[in-house]
C-alpha positions as YAML, in Angstrom:
chain: A
units: angstrom
residues:
- id: 1
  name: MET
  ca: [102.60, 101.42, 158.39]
- id: 2
  name: GLN
  ca: [101.64, 102.69, 154.98]
- id: 3
  name: HIS
  ca: [98.26, 102.47, 153.15]
- id: 4
  name: PRO
  ca: [98.63, 99.27, 151.25]
- id: 5
  name: LYS
  ca: [98.19, 101.26, 147.87]
- id: 6
  name: HIS
  ca: [101.48, 103.10, 148.79]
- id: 7
  name: LEU
  ca: [103.70, 100.13, 149.40]
- id: 8
  name: SER
  ca: [106.51, 99.56, 147.05]
- id: 9
  name: ILE
  ca: [109.12, 96.75, 147.29]
- id: 10
  name: ALA
  ca: [111.49, 98.82, 148.64]
- id: 11
  name: ASP
  ca: [109.25, 98.67, 151.70]
- id: 12
  name: PHE
  ca: [110.29, 94.99, 151.97]
- id: 13
  name: ASN
  ca: [113.75, 95.36, 152.49]
- id: 14
  name: TYR
  ca: [114.61, 94.43, 156.02]
- id: 15
  name: GLU
  ca: [116.98, 92.41, 158.28]
- id: 16
  name: LEU
  ca: [115.39, 89.00, 159.10]
- id: 17
  name: PRO
  ca: [117.31, 86.72, 161.24]
- id: 18
  name: ASP
  ca: [117.91, 83.22, 160.41]
- id: 19
  name: GLU
  ca: [115.83, 82.05, 163.65]
- id: 20
  name: ARG
  ca: [112.98, 84.24, 162.69]
- id: 21
  name: ILE
  ca: [112.25, 82.38, 159.61]
- id: 22
  name: ALA
  ca: [109.85, 79.49, 159.83]
- id: 23
  name: LYS
  ca: [111.07, 75.74, 158.56]
- id: 24
  name: TYR
  ca: [108.25, 73.76, 159.46]
- id: 25
  name: PRO
  ca: [104.42, 74.75, 159.96]
- id: 26
  name: LEU
  ca: [102.96, 74.95, 163.35]
- id: 27
  name: ALA
  ca: [101.45, 71.93, 165.08]
- id: 28
  name: GLU
  ca: [98.14, 73.66, 165.36]
- id: 29
  name: ARG
  ca: [98.03, 75.42, 162.04]
- id: 30
  name: ASP
  ca: [94.93, 77.52, 162.87]
- id: 31
  name: ALA
  ca: [97.31, 79.28, 165.31]
- id: 32
  name: SER
  ca: [99.45, 80.87, 162.54]
- id: 33
  name: LYS
  ca: [99.21, 84.59, 162.55]
- id: 34
  name: LEU
  ca: [97.08, 86.44, 160.57]
- id: 35
  name: LEU
  ca: [97.36, 90.21, 159.52]
- id: 36
  name: VAL
  ca: [93.72, 92.13, 158.68]
- id: 37
  name: TYR
  ca: [93.92, 95.31, 157.19]
- id: 38
  name: GLN
  ca: [90.53, 96.82, 158.61]
- id: 39
  name: TYR
  ca: [89.03, 100.14, 158.30]
- id: 40
  name: GLY
  ca: [92.51, 101.93, 158.01]
- id: 41
  name: ASP
  ca: [93.94, 99.73, 160.77]
- id: 42
  name: ILE
  ca: [96.16, 96.74, 160.82]
- id: 43
  name: LYS
  ca: [95.65, 94.11, 163.46]
- id: 44
  name: THR
  ca: [97.25, 90.99, 164.33]
- id: 45
  name: HIS
  ca: [95.45, 87.81, 165.01]
- id: 46
  name: THR
  ca: [95.26, 83.83, 164.35]
- id: 47
  name: TYR
  ca: [93.85, 82.33, 161.31]
- id: 48
  name: ALA
  ca: [91.36, 80.70, 163.59]
- id: 49
  name: HIS
  ca: [89.65, 83.62, 163.72]
- id: 50
  name: ILE
  ca: [89.80, 84.48, 159.81]
- id: 51
  name: ALA
  ca: [85.80, 83.83, 159.62]
- id: 52
  name: HIS
  ca: [85.33, 87.31, 161.47]
- id: 53
  name: TYR
  ca: [86.76, 88.92, 158.70]
- id: 54
  name: LEU
  ca: [85.00, 87.17, 155.73]
- id: 55
  name: PRO
  ca: [82.14, 88.32, 153.81]
- id: 56
  name: ALA
  ca: [78.94, 86.26, 153.86]
- id: 57
  name: LYS
  ca: [79.33, 83.66, 150.80]
- id: 58
  name: SER
  ca: [82.85, 84.10, 150.39]
- id: 59
  name: MET
  ca: [84.72, 81.64, 148.57]
- id: 60
  name: LEU
  ca: [87.86, 80.42, 149.89]
- id: 61
  name: VAL
  ca: [90.39, 78.66, 147.81]
- id: 62
  name: PHE
  ca: [92.96, 76.52, 149.43]
- id: 63
  name: ASN
  ca: [95.82, 74.64, 148.04]
- id: 64
  name: ASN
  ca: [98.98, 72.02, 149.21]
- id: 65
  name: THR
  ca: [102.11, 74.00, 148.26]
- id: 66
  name: LYS
  ca: [104.83, 73.32, 150.74]
- id: 67
  name: MET
  ca: [107.06, 75.75, 152.89]
- id: 68
  name: VAL
  ca: [110.35, 76.88, 151.70]
- id: 69
  name: GLU
  ca: [113.26, 78.53, 153.33]
- id: 70
  name: ALA
  ca: [113.03, 81.85, 151.79]
- id: 71
  name: ARG
  ca: [112.51, 85.44, 152.04]
- id: 72
  name: LEU
  ca: [111.24, 88.32, 149.97]
...
């Protein structure tokens, strides 16, 4: 994967089967996937681990938006 600075909208043109699109949130919301870009590497974790990647005294802003059936 490219460095985030070098990404373009064309990089997001890909095949995405309907069965891979989330229709409902997970029952355990903190089990949702979390991609982390750190030290030039991209890692996959779950949202439950987000505190490991946030600097001290970070501010988190939450919203209550709904999931829609859509793709980039």
